[in-house]
C-alpha positions, 0 to 999 in steps of 0.5 A: 538856883544855880544861874550859871547852869540855867543860863547854859540850859537856856542856850542849849535847850531854847536858843540853839534849837531856834537856829541861833548859831552866831557865836558872838550872840551866843557868847553875849548871852552866856556871859550876861546874867539875865537874873539881874534884869528881872524883879526879885519875886520873879527870879525863878523865871529868869531863864524860862521860855516865857515873856516875863512881866515888868509892869505897865502891861509890858514884858521881857521878850522870851530869850529865843526871840531876843536871841534871834533878834540879835542874830538877825541885827548882825551887830558889829563892834563899830555899830551904833544902835537904837533900841526902841523899848528899853524895858528891863535893860537886858537887850540894851546890855547885849547890844552894848556888848556887841556894838560901840554905842547904844541909844535906848528909849522907853516911854516909862521913866521907871524902866529907864532908871531901873535899867540904868542901875542894872547897866551901871552895876555890870559896868556898861558905859556905852549905853545912853537911856532916855524916857520918851515916846519913840513910836514914830521914830527917834531923832533926839540923840542922832539922825541915823543908826547902824542898827535898830531894835524895836522890842514891842510889836506894831499892828502894821508896818511903818517906815519911820524907823527904816529911814533912820538907818544908815546905808547898810543898816538893819532894823528888826521889828515884829508886825501884826496882831495877835495870834500871828505876827511876823518878825522882819529884818529890813536892810537899807541898801541905798538912800531909797533902796530897802530889802524887807525879809520875813524871819519867823512868826511869833507874838509880841506885846505892842509897843506902847502907844501903837496898840490896835484900836478895839474892834466893834462887833454888832 
């Protein structure tokens, strides 16, 4: 496969039509080899408009959702970011290229080590990966962040993450249950002041540890 051509096609046919016009985001996506973040048997799917399985019932977000998330977070070169759900490490890589530092946490230890190897191979040195359960927040590495990306959905909104934002900080999260979920961007305007904006409808696998409880039908 011609991966450069596949990457170009992904940007032009999937990402731009989904209203991703931030040139910094487009540049990072065009320069990041997504094929390095998928397992060998799924290389042919690296640039497809689908969620790619990773194991443990988890999956990479589709490229257009990743791009919309990065655009909504509006990462600045001085920003310190938190990623909840490392997964393959692809979004970690993009955040690291856009910002100053990324703290990333995943509940699966094997995901962390696989992502570390991929980031090292690409020369990414400003990402610190940890294993742990961040479903109710993550204060192990620092108390507050300029941007927080939650890469799995939550069945209902919880404010634990917004309280970890610096003033002016942004939080991206997908809330709801299949088949309809809402992507949201939350901005901290002051110590006790937030704005919450709905961005688009999507469907995303639940963040580990937050899966909705099964409903009993009588």
